VEXTORKE-842763 format. One record per residue: x, y negated, z negated of N, C-alpha, C in turn; chain. Coordinates in steps of 0.2 Angstrom, whole numbers, plus 5000, padded with zeros to 4 digits. Example, Ala and Ser with C-alpha at 12.3 -4.5 7.8 and 13.67 -1.06 7.14 Angstrom:
2
<vexfi><n_u>5066</n_u><n_v>5028</n_v><n_w>4961</n_w><ca_u>5062</ca_u><ca_v>5022</ca_v><ca_w>4961</ca_w><c_u>5066</c_u><c_v>5016</c_v><c_w>4961</c_w><unit>A</unit></vexfi>
<vexfi><n_u>5064</n_u><n_v>5011</n_v><n_w>4965</n_w><ca_u>5068</ca_u><ca_v>5005</ca_v><ca_w>4964</ca_w><c_u>5064</c_u><c_v>5000</c_v><c_w>4961</c_w><unit>A</unit></vexfi>
//
This chain:
93
<vexfi><n_u>5067</n_u><n_v>5206</n_v><n_w>5002</n_w><ca_u>5071</ca_u><ca_v>5202</ca_v><ca_w>5003</ca_w><c_u>5076</c_u><c_v>5204</c_v><c_w>5009</c_w><unit>A</unit></vexfi>
<vexfi><n_u>5080</n_u><n_v>5207</n_v><n_w>5010</n_w><ca_u>5084</ca_u><ca_v>5210</ca_v><ca_w>5012</ca_w><c_u>5084</c_u><c_v>5210</c_v><c_w>5024</c_w><unit>A</unit></vexfi>
<vexfi><n_u>5075</n_u><n_v>5210</n_v><n_w>5023</n_w><ca_u>5078</ca_u><ca_v>5208</ca_v><ca_w>5030</ca_w><c_u>5074</c_u><c_v>5199</c_v><c_w>5031</c_w><unit>A</unit></vexfi>
<vexfi><n_u>5073</n_u><n_v>5198</n_v><n_w>5029</n_w><ca_u>5071</ca_u><ca_v>5188</ca_v><ca_w>5026</ca_w><c_u>5081</c_u><c_v>5186</c_v><c_w>5031</c_w><unit>A</unit></vexfi>
<vexfi><n_u>5078</n_u><n_v>5181</n_v><n_w>5040</n_w><ca_u>5079</ca_u><ca_v>5181</ca_v><ca_w>5044</ca_w><c_u>5081</c_u><c_v>5170</c_v><c_w>5044</c_w><unit>A</unit></vexfi>
<vexfi><n_u>5088</n_u><n_v>5172</n_v><n_w>5040</n_w><ca_u>5087</ca_u><ca_v>5162</ca_v><ca_w>5037</ca_w><c_u>5092</c_u><c_v>5158</c_v><c_w>5043</c_w><unit>A</unit></vexfi>
<vexfi><n_u>5091</n_u><n_v>5160</n_v><n_w>5052</n_w><ca_u>5094</ca_u><ca_v>5158</ca_v><ca_w>5054</ca_w><c_u>5094</c_u><c_v>5153</c_v><c_w>5058</c_w><unit>A</unit></vexfi>
<vexfi><n_u>5096</n_u><n_v>5150</n_v><n_w>5060</n_w><ca_u>5094</ca_u><ca_v>5138</ca_v><ca_w>5059</ca_w><c_u>5087</c_u><c_v>5139</c_v><c_w>5064</c_w><unit>A</unit></vexfi>
<vexfi><n_u>5085</n_u><n_v>5145</n_v><n_w>5069</n_w><ca_u>5081</ca_u><ca_v>5144</ca_v><ca_w>5074</ca_w><c_u>5074</c_u><c_v>5145</c_v><c_w>5069</c_w><unit>A</unit></vexfi>
<vexfi><n_u>5074</n_u><n_v>5150</n_v><n_w>5064</n_w><ca_u>5067</ca_u><ca_v>5149</ca_v><ca_w>5060</ca_w><c_u>5067</c_u><c_v>5145</c_v><c_w>5056</c_w><unit>A</unit></vexfi>
<vexfi><n_u>5073</n_u><n_v>5142</n_v><n_w>5051</n_w><ca_u>5072</ca_u><ca_v>5136</ca_v><ca_w>5050</ca_w><c_u>5068</c_u><c_v>5132</c_v><c_w>5053</c_w><unit>A</unit></vexfi>
<vexfi><n_u>5071</n_u><n_v>5130</n_v><n_w>5055</n_w><ca_u>5065</ca_u><ca_v>5125</ca_v><ca_w>5064</ca_w><c_u>5060</c_u><c_v>5127</c_v><c_w>5063</c_w><unit>A</unit></vexfi>
<vexfi><n_u>5057</n_u><n_v>5132</n_v><n_w>5064</n_w><ca_u>5050</ca_u><ca_v>5135</ca_v><ca_w>5068</ca_w><c_u>5048</c_u><c_v>5134</c_v><c_w>5059</c_w><unit>A</unit></vexfi>
<vexfi><n_u>5050</n_u><n_v>5134</n_v><n_w>5054</n_w><ca_u>5047</ca_u><ca_v>5135</ca_v><ca_w>5046</ca_w><c_u>5047</c_u><c_v>5128</c_v><c_w>5046</c_w><unit>A</unit></vexfi>
<vexfi><n_u>5051</n_u><n_v>5126</n_v><n_w>5048</n_w><ca_u>5049</ca_u><ca_v>5119</ca_v><ca_w>5046</ca_w><c_u>5045</c_u><c_v>5114</c_v><c_w>5051</c_w><unit>A</unit></vexfi>
<vexfi><n_u>5043</n_u><n_v>5116</n_v><n_w>5054</n_w><ca_u>5038</ca_u><ca_v>5112</ca_v><ca_w>5060</ca_w><c_u>5033</c_u><c_v>5116</c_v><c_w>5057</c_w><unit>A</unit></vexfi>
<vexfi><n_u>5032</n_u><n_v>5121</n_v><n_w>5054</n_w><ca_u>5022</ca_u><ca_v>5123</ca_v><ca_w>5055</ca_w><c_u>5021</c_u><c_v>5121</c_v><c_w>5048</c_w><unit>A</unit></vexfi>
<vexfi><n_u>5027</n_u><n_v>5121</n_v><n_w>5040</n_w><ca_u>5023</ca_u><ca_v>5114</ca_v><ca_w>5037</ca_w><c_u>5023</c_u><c_v>5109</c_v><c_w>5036</c_w><unit>A</unit></vexfi>
<vexfi><n_u>5028</n_u><n_v>5108</n_v><n_w>5039</n_w><ca_u>5027</ca_u><ca_v>5096</ca_v><ca_w>5040</ca_w><c_u>5028</c_u><c_v>5095</c_v><c_w>5031</c_w><unit>A</unit></vexfi>
<vexfi><n_u>5025</n_u><n_v>5091</n_v><n_w>5032</n_w><ca_u>5022</ca_u><ca_v>5087</ca_v><ca_w>5027</ca_w><c_u>5019</c_u><c_v>5090</c_v><c_w>5021</c_w><unit>A</unit></vexfi>
<vexfi><n_u>5019</n_u><n_v>5100</n_v><n_w>5022</n_w><ca_u>5013</ca_u><ca_v>5100</ca_v><ca_w>5015</ca_w><c_u>5014</c_u><c_v>5105</c_v><c_w>5011</c_w><unit>A</unit></vexfi>
<vexfi><n_u>5022</n_u><n_v>5103</n_v><n_w>5012</n_w><ca_u>5028</ca_u><ca_v>5108</ca_v><ca_w>5006</ca_w><c_u>5026</c_u><c_v>5109</c_v><c_w>4998</c_w><unit>A</unit></vexfi>
<vexfi><n_u>5023</n_u><n_v>5103</n_v><n_w>4996</n_w><ca_u>5020</ca_u><ca_v>5104</ca_v><ca_w>4991</ca_w><c_u>5014</c_u><c_v>5108</c_v><c_w>4989</c_w><unit>A</unit></vexfi>
<vexfi><n_u>5010</n_u><n_v>5109</n_v><n_w>4994</n_w><ca_u>5003</ca_u><ca_v>5115</ca_v><ca_w>4994</ca_w><c_u>5009</c_u><c_v>5123</c_v><c_w>4992</c_w><unit>A</unit></vexfi>
<vexfi><n_u>5013</n_u><n_v>5126</n_v><n_w>4993</n_w><ca_u>5017</ca_u><ca_v>5131</ca_v><ca_w>4994</ca_w><c_u>5016</c_u><c_v>5132</c_v><c_w>4986</c_w><unit>A</unit></vexfi>
<vexfi><n_u>5014</n_u><n_v>5132</n_v><n_w>4981</n_w><ca_u>5014</ca_u><ca_v>5133</ca_v><ca_w>4973</ca_w><c_u>5011</c_u><c_v>5140</c_v><c_w>4971</c_w><unit>A</unit></vexfi>
<vexfi><n_u>5016</n_u><n_v>5143</n_v><n_w>4967</n_w><ca_u>5011</ca_u><ca_v>5149</ca_v><ca_w>4966</ca_w><c_u>5005</c_u><c_v>5150</c_v><c_w>4961</c_w><unit>A</unit></vexfi>
<vexfi><n_u>5004</n_u><n_v>5142</n_v><n_w>4957</n_w><ca_u>4999</ca_u><ca_v>5143</ca_v><ca_w>4953</ca_w><c_u>4994</c_u><c_v>5141</c_v><c_w>4956</c_w><unit>A</unit></vexfi>
<vexfi><n_u>4994</n_u><n_v>5138</n_v><n_w>4963</n_w><ca_u>4988</ca_u><ca_v>5136</ca_v><ca_w>4967</ca_w><c_u>4982</c_u><c_v>5143</c_v><c_w>4969</c_w><unit>A</unit></vexfi>
<vexfi><n_u>4989</n_u><n_v>5146</n_v><n_w>4970</n_w><ca_u>4987</ca_u><ca_v>5153</ca_v><ca_w>4974</ca_w><c_u>4985</c_u><c_v>5158</c_v><c_w>4970</c_w><unit>A</unit></vexfi>
<vexfi><n_u>4991</n_u><n_v>5160</n_v><n_w>4966</n_w><ca_u>4986</ca_u><ca_v>5164</ca_v><ca_w>4959</ca_w><c_u>4980</c_u><c_v>5162</c_v><c_w>4953</c_w><unit>A</unit></vexfi>
<vexfi><n_u>4975</n_u><n_v>5156</n_v><n_w>4957</n_w><ca_u>4969</ca_u><ca_v>5155</ca_v><ca_w>4956</ca_w><c_u>4965</c_u><c_v>5160</c_v><c_w>4958</c_w><unit>A</unit></vexfi>
<vexfi><n_u>4966</n_u><n_v>5161</n_v><n_w>4967</n_w><ca_u>4962</ca_u><ca_v>5165</ca_v><ca_w>4970</ca_w><c_u>4965</c_u><c_v>5175</c_v><c_w>4969</c_w><unit>A</unit></vexfi>
<vexfi><n_u>4970</n_u><n_v>5173</n_v><n_w>4971</n_w><ca_u>4974</ca_u><ca_v>5182</ca_v><ca_w>4969</ca_w><c_u>4981</c_u><c_v>5182</c_v><c_w>4967</c_w><unit>A</unit></vexfi>
<vexfi><n_u>4981</n_u><n_v>5185</n_v><n_w>4961</n_w><ca_u>4986</ca_u><ca_v>5187</ca_v><ca_w>4957</ca_w><c_u>4992</c_u><c_v>5187</c_v><c_w>4962</c_w><unit>A</unit></vexfi>
<vexfi><n_u>4993</n_u><n_v>5193</n_v><n_w>4965</n_w><ca_u>4997</ca_u><ca_v>5194</ca_v><ca_w>4971</ca_w><c_u>4998</c_u><c_v>5192</c_v><c_w>4975</c_w><unit>A</unit></vexfi>
<vexfi><n_u>4995</n_u><n_v>5186</n_v><n_w>4978</n_w><ca_u>4997</ca_u><ca_v>5181</ca_v><ca_w>4983</ca_w><c_u>5000</c_u><c_v>5177</c_v><c_w>4979</c_w><unit>A</unit></vexfi>
<vexfi><n_u>5000</n_u><n_v>5174</n_v><n_w>4972</n_w><ca_u>5003</ca_u><ca_v>5170</ca_v><ca_w>4971</ca_w><c_u>5012</c_u><c_v>5173</c_v><c_w>4969</c_w><unit>A</unit></vexfi>
<vexfi><n_u>5009</n_u><n_v>5181</n_v><n_w>4969</n_w><ca_u>5018</ca_u><ca_v>5183</ca_v><ca_w>4968</ca_w><c_u>5021</c_u><c_v>5183</c_v><c_w>4973</c_w><unit>A</unit></vexfi>
<vexfi><n_u>5019</n_u><n_v>5183</n_v><n_w>4980</n_w><ca_u>5021</ca_u><ca_v>5182</ca_v><ca_w>4985</ca_w><c_u>5021</c_u><c_v>5176</c_v><c_w>4987</c_w><unit>A</unit></vexfi>
<vexfi><n_u>5020</n_u><n_v>5174</n_v><n_w>4985</n_w><ca_u>5021</ca_u><ca_v>5164</ca_v><ca_w>4986</ca_w><c_u>5026</c_u><c_v>5161</c_v><c_w>4983</c_w><unit>A</unit></vexfi>
<vexfi><n_u>5028</n_u><n_v>5165</n_v><n_w>4977</n_w><ca_u>5031</ca_u><ca_v>5164</ca_v><ca_w>4974</ca_w><c_u>5040</c_u><c_v>5165</c_v><c_w>4977</c_w><unit>A</unit></vexfi>
<vexfi><n_u>5039</n_u><n_v>5172</n_v><n_w>4981</n_w><ca_u>5045</ca_u><ca_v>5176</ca_v><ca_w>4982</ca_w><c_u>5046</c_u><c_v>5171</c_v><c_w>4987</c_w><unit>A</unit></vexfi>
<vexfi><n_u>5044</n_u><n_v>5168</n_v><n_w>4992</n_w><ca_u>5041</ca_u><ca_v>5162</ca_v><ca_w>5001</ca_w><c_u>5045</c_u><c_v>5155</c_v><c_w>4997</c_w><unit>A</unit></vexfi>
<vexfi><n_u>5041</n_u><n_v>5154</n_v><n_w>4992</n_w><ca_u>5043</ca_u><ca_v>5147</ca_v><ca_w>4989</ca_w><c_u>5054</c_u><c_v>5146</c_v><c_w>4990</c_w><unit>A</unit></vexfi>
<vexfi><n_u>5054</n_u><n_v>5153</n_v><n_w>4984</n_w><ca_u>5058</ca_u><ca_v>5154</ca_v><ca_w>4980</ca_w><c_u>5064</c_u><c_v>5155</c_v><c_w>4989</c_w><unit>A</unit></vexfi>
<vexfi><n_u>5062</n_u><n_v>5158</n_v><n_w>4993</n_w><ca_u>5066</ca_u><ca_v>5158</ca_v><ca_w>4999</ca_w><c_u>5067</c_u><c_v>5153</c_v><c_w>5002</c_w><unit>A</unit></vexfi>
<vexfi><n_u>5062</n_u><n_v>5148</n_v><n_w>5003</n_w><ca_u>5063</ca_u><ca_v>5140</ca_v><ca_w>5005</ca_w><c_u>5065</c_u><c_v>5138</c_v><c_w>5004</c_w><unit>A</unit></vexfi>
<vexfi><n_u>5066</n_u><n_v>5136</n_v><n_w>4996</n_w><ca_u>5073</ca_u><ca_v>5132</ca_v><ca_w>4990</ca_w><c_u>5079</c_u><c_v>5134</c_v><c_w>4993</c_w><unit>A</unit></vexfi>
<vexfi><n_u>5080</n_u><n_v>5140</n_v><n_w>4995</n_w><ca_u>5087</ca_u><ca_v>5142</ca_v><ca_w>4995</ca_w><c_u>5088</c_u><c_v>5139</c_v><c_w>5003</c_w><unit>A</unit></vexfi>
<vexfi><n_u>5082</n_u><n_v>5143</n_v><n_w>5006</n_w><ca_u>5086</ca_u><ca_v>5140</ca_v><ca_w>5015</ca_w><c_u>5087</c_u><c_v>5131</c_v><c_w>5016</c_w><unit>A</unit></vexfi>
<vexfi><n_u>5085</n_u><n_v>5127</n_v><n_w>5010</n_w><ca_u>5084</ca_u><ca_v>5120</ca_v><ca_w>5011</ca_w><c_u>5078</c_u><c_v>5115</c_v><c_w>5014</c_w><unit>A</unit></vexfi>
<vexfi><n_u>5071</n_u><n_v>5123</n_v><n_w>5013</n_w><ca_u>5066</ca_u><ca_v>5119</ca_v><ca_w>5020</ca_w><c_u>5063</c_u><c_v>5114</c_v><c_w>5015</c_w><unit>A</unit></vexfi>
<vexfi><n_u>5063</n_u><n_v>5117</n_v><n_w>5010</n_w><ca_u>5059</ca_u><ca_v>5112</ca_v><ca_w>4999</ca_w><c_u>5065</c_u><c_v>5113</c_v><c_w>5000</c_w><unit>A</unit></vexfi>
<vexfi><n_u>5068</n_u><n_v>5106</n_v><n_w>4997</n_w><ca_u>5071</ca_u><ca_v>5101</ca_v><ca_w>4992</ca_w><c_u>5072</c_u><c_v>5102</c_v><c_w>4985</c_w><unit>A</unit></vexfi>
<vexfi><n_u>5075</n_u><n_v>5106</n_v><n_w>4981</n_w><ca_u>5073</ca_u><ca_v>5106</ca_v><ca_w>4974</ca_w><c_u>5081</c_u><c_v>5107</c_v><c_w>4969</c_w><unit>A</unit></vexfi>
<vexfi><n_u>5080</n_u><n_v>5106</n_v><n_w>4965</n_w><ca_u>5087</ca_u><ca_v>5107</ca_v><ca_w>4959</ca_w><c_u>5092</c_u><c_v>5116</c_v><c_w>4964</c_w><unit>A</unit></vexfi>
<vexfi><n_u>5087</n_u><n_v>5122</n_v><n_w>4965</n_w><ca_u>5089</ca_u><ca_v>5126</ca_v><ca_w>4967</ca_w><c_u>5093</c_u><c_v>5125</c_v><c_w>4976</c_w><unit>A</unit></vexfi>
<vexfi><n_u>5093</n_u><n_v>5122</n_v><n_w>4978</n_w><ca_u>5092</ca_u><ca_v>5122</ca_v><ca_w>4984</ca_w><c_u>5101</c_u><c_v>5117</c_v><c_w>4985</c_w><unit>A</unit></vexfi>
<vexfi><n_u>5106</n_u><n_v>5122</n_v><n_w>4986</n_w><ca_u>5112</ca_u><ca_v>5122</ca_v><ca_w>4989</ca_w><c_u>5111</c_u><c_v>5117</c_v><c_w>4992</c_w><unit>A</unit></vexfi>
<vexfi><n_u>5117</n_u><n_v>5111</n_v><n_w>4992</n_w><ca_u>5118</ca_u><ca_v>5104</ca_v><ca_w>4995</ca_w><c_u>5121</c_u><c_v>5111</c_v><c_w>5003</c_w><unit>A</unit></vexfi>
<vexfi><n_u>5124</n_u><n_v>5113</n_v><n_w>5002</n_w><ca_u>5128</ca_u><ca_v>5113</ca_v><ca_w>5010</ca_w><c_u>5123</c_u><c_v>5116</c_v><c_w>5012</c_w><unit>A</unit></vexfi>
<vexfi><n_u>5118</n_u><n_v>5121</n_v><n_w>5010</n_w><ca_u>5115</ca_u><ca_v>5124</ca_v><ca_w>5016</ca_w><c_u>5110</c_u><c_v>5119</c_v><c_w>5019</c_w><unit>A</unit></vexfi>
<vexfi><n_u>5108</n_u><n_v>5114</n_v><n_w>5013</n_w><ca_u>5105</ca_u><ca_v>5107</ca_v><ca_w>5016</ca_w><c_u>5106</c_u><c_v>5104</c_v><c_w>5021</c_w><unit>A</unit></vexfi>
<vexfi><n_u>5113</n_u><n_v>5101</n_v><n_w>5022</n_w><ca_u>5117</ca_u><ca_v>5098</ca_v><ca_w>5025</ca_w><c_u>5117</c_u><c_v>5102</c_v><c_w>5033</c_w><unit>A</unit></vexfi>
<vexfi><n_u>5117</n_u><n_v>5109</n_v><n_w>5031</n_w><ca_u>5116</ca_u><ca_v>5113</ca_v><ca_w>5037</ca_w><c_u>5110</c_u><c_v>5112</c_v><c_w>5042</c_w><unit>A</unit></vexfi>
<vexfi><n_u>5105</n_u><n_v>5116</n_v><n_w>5039</n_w><ca_u>5100</ca_u><ca_v>5116</ca_v><ca_w>5039</ca_w><c_u>5096</c_u><c_v>5109</c_v><c_w>5043</c_w><unit>A</unit></vexfi>
<vexfi><n_u>5097</n_u><n_v>5103</n_v><n_w>5040</n_w><ca_u>5096</ca_u><ca_v>5096</ca_v><ca_w>5041</ca_w><c_u>5099</c_u><c_v>5096</c_v><c_w>5048</c_w><unit>A</unit></vexfi>
<vexfi><n_u>5106</n_u><n_v>5096</n_v><n_w>5049</n_w><ca_u>5112</ca_u><ca_v>5097</ca_v><ca_w>5055</ca_w><c_u>5109</c_u><c_v>5098</c_v><c_w>5061</c_w><unit>A</unit></vexfi>
<vexfi><n_u>5106</n_u><n_v>5104</n_v><n_w>5058</n_w><ca_u>5104</ca_u><ca_v>5108</ca_v><ca_w>5065</ca_w><c_u>5099</c_u><c_v>5105</c_v><c_w>5068</c_w><unit>A</unit></vexfi>
<vexfi><n_u>5093</n_u><n_v>5103</n_v><n_w>5062</n_w><ca_u>5086</ca_u><ca_v>5099</ca_v><ca_w>5064</ca_w><c_u>5089</c_u><c_v>5095</c_v><c_w>5069</c_w><unit>A</unit></vexfi>
<vexfi><n_u>5094</n_u><n_v>5090</n_v><n_w>5065</n_w><ca_u>5097</ca_u><ca_v>5086</ca_v><ca_w>5069</ca_w><c_u>5096</c_u><c_v>5087</c_v><c_w>5078</c_w><unit>A</unit></vexfi>
<vexfi><n_u>5100</n_u><n_v>5090</n_v><n_w>5080</n_w><ca_u>5103</ca_u><ca_v>5092</ca_v><ca_w>5085</ca_w><c_u>5096</c_u><c_v>5098</c_v><c_w>5089</c_w><unit>A</unit></vexfi>
<vexfi><n_u>5094</n_u><n_v>5098</n_v><n_w>5088</n_w><ca_u>5087</ca_u><ca_v>5098</ca_v><ca_w>5090</ca_w><c_u>5083</c_u><c_v>5095</c_v><c_w>5090</c_w><unit>A</unit></vexfi>
<vexfi><n_u>5083</n_u><n_v>5090</n_v><n_w>5088</n_w><ca_u>5079</ca_u><ca_v>5082</ca_v><ca_w>5088</ca_w><c_u>5083</c_u><c_v>5078</c_v><c_w>5095</c_w><unit>A</unit></vexfi>
<vexfi><n_u>5092</n_u><n_v>5080</n_v><n_w>5097</n_w><ca_u>5097</ca_u><ca_v>5077</ca_v><ca_w>5100</ca_w><c_u>5093</c_u><c_v>5080</c_v><c_w>5109</c_w><unit>A</unit></vexfi>
<vexfi><n_u>5092</n_u><n_v>5087</n_v><n_w>5106</n_w><ca_u>5094</ca_u><ca_v>5090</ca_v><ca_w>5114</ca_w><c_u>5085</c_u><c_v>5089</c_v><c_w>5115</c_w><unit>A</unit></vexfi>
<vexfi><n_u>5078</n_u><n_v>5087</n_v><n_w>5112</n_w><ca_u>5071</ca_u><ca_v>5084</ca_v><ca_w>5117</ca_w><c_u>5074</c_u><c_v>5077</c_v><c_w>5119</c_w><unit>A</unit></vexfi>
<vexfi><n_u>5077</n_u><n_v>5074</n_v><n_w>5116</n_w><ca_u>5079</ca_u><ca_v>5065</ca_v><ca_w>5118</ca_w><c_u>5081</c_u><c_v>5066</c_v><c_w>5124</c_w><unit>A</unit></vexfi>
<vexfi><n_u>5087</n_u><n_v>5073</n_v><n_w>5125</n_w><ca_u>5089</ca_u><ca_v>5073</ca_v><ca_w>5131</ca_w><c_u>5087</c_u><c_v>5075</c_v><c_w>5137</c_w><unit>A</unit></vexfi>
<vexfi><n_u>5083</n_u><n_v>5081</n_v><n_w>5135</n_w><ca_u>5078</ca_u><ca_v>5081</ca_v><ca_w>5140</ca_w><c_u>5073</c_u><c_v>5077</c_v><c_w>5142</c_w><unit>A</unit></vexfi>
<vexfi><n_u>5070</n_u><n_v>5072</n_v><n_w>5141</n_w><ca_u>5067</ca_u><ca_v>5067</ca_v><ca_w>5140</ca_w><c_u>5071</c_u><c_v>5062</c_v><c_w>5144</c_w><unit>A</unit></vexfi>
<vexfi><n_u>5074</n_u><n_v>5063</n_v><n_w>5142</n_w><ca_u>5080</ca_u><ca_v>5055</ca_v><ca_w>5146</ca_w><c_u>5081</c_u><c_v>5060</c_v><c_w>5153</c_w><unit>A</unit></vexfi>
<vexfi><n_u>5082</n_u><n_v>5065</n_v><n_w>5153</n_w><ca_u>5083</ca_u><ca_v>5069</ca_v><ca_w>5160</ca_w><c_u>5075</c_u><c_v>5068</c_v><c_w>5165</c_w><unit>A</unit></vexfi>
<vexfi><n_u>5071</n_u><n_v>5068</n_v><n_w>5161</n_w><ca_u>5063</ca_u><ca_v>5070</ca_v><ca_w>5165</ca_w><c_u>5063</c_u><c_v>5061</c_v><c_w>5169</c_w><unit>A</unit></vexfi>
<vexfi><n_u>5064</n_u><n_v>5055</n_v><n_w>5161</n_w><ca_u>5065</ca_u><ca_v>5049</ca_v><ca_w>5163</ca_w><c_u>5067</c_u><c_v>5049</c_v><c_w>5168</c_w><unit>A</unit></vexfi>
<vexfi><n_u>5074</n_u><n_v>5050</n_v><n_w>5172</n_w><ca_u>5078</ca_u><ca_v>5049</ca_v><ca_w>5178</ca_w><c_u>5075</c_u><c_v>5052</c_v><c_w>5184</c_w><unit>A</unit></vexfi>
<vexfi><n_u>5074</n_u><n_v>5057</n_v><n_w>5183</n_w><ca_u>5068</ca_u><ca_v>5062</ca_v><ca_w>5188</ca_w><c_u>5065</c_u><c_v>5059</c_v><c_w>5191</c_w><unit>A</unit></vexfi>
<vexfi><n_u>5058</n_u><n_v>5054</n_v><n_w>5186</n_w><ca_u>5053</ca_u><ca_v>5053</ca_v><ca_w>5189</ca_w><c_u>5055</c_u><c_v>5045</c_v><c_w>5192</c_w><unit>A</unit></vexfi>
<vexfi><n_u>5058</n_u><n_v>5041</n_v><n_w>5189</n_w><ca_u>5060</ca_u><ca_v>5034</ca_v><ca_w>5189</ca_w><c_u>5064</c_u><c_v>5034</c_v><c_w>5197</c_w><unit>A</unit></vexfi>
<vexfi><n_u>5067</n_u><n_v>5041</n_v><n_w>5199</n_w><ca_u>5073</ca_u><ca_v>5041</ca_v><ca_w>5203</ca_w><c_u>5066</c_u><c_v>5041</c_v><c_w>5213</c_w><unit>A</unit></vexfi>
<vexfi><n_u>5061</n_u><n_v>5046</n_v><n_w>5208</n_w><ca_u>5057</ca_u><ca_v>5048</ca_v><ca_w>5212</ca_w><c_u>5057</c_u><c_v>5055</c_v><c_w>5214</c_w><unit>A</unit></vexfi>
<vexfi><n_u>5062</n_u><n_v>5059</n_v><n_w>5212</n_w><ca_u>5064</ca_u><ca_v>5065</ca_v><ca_w>5215</ca_w><c_u>5058</c_u><c_v>5068</c_v><c_w>5211</c_w><unit>A</unit></vexfi>
//
């Protein structure tokens, strides 16, 4: 756990990977297949709740705000790049 990287960039990547499937990350589902996997998923889910990727009672509001503020800035960057591309395309350059 000491080596977990809770940087905004990593949280953004994890959020993209998970998408809307955070409800599937449950230790009980994976414990049916393998007990050890269930324990690891418990650790991963707890870390995601701490980081604000999965919103739960344990999630700190400040962390959630920080995570979603970063996600908003990434979305704005993409929109800016799309606007720049559109301007170049329409100007014929």
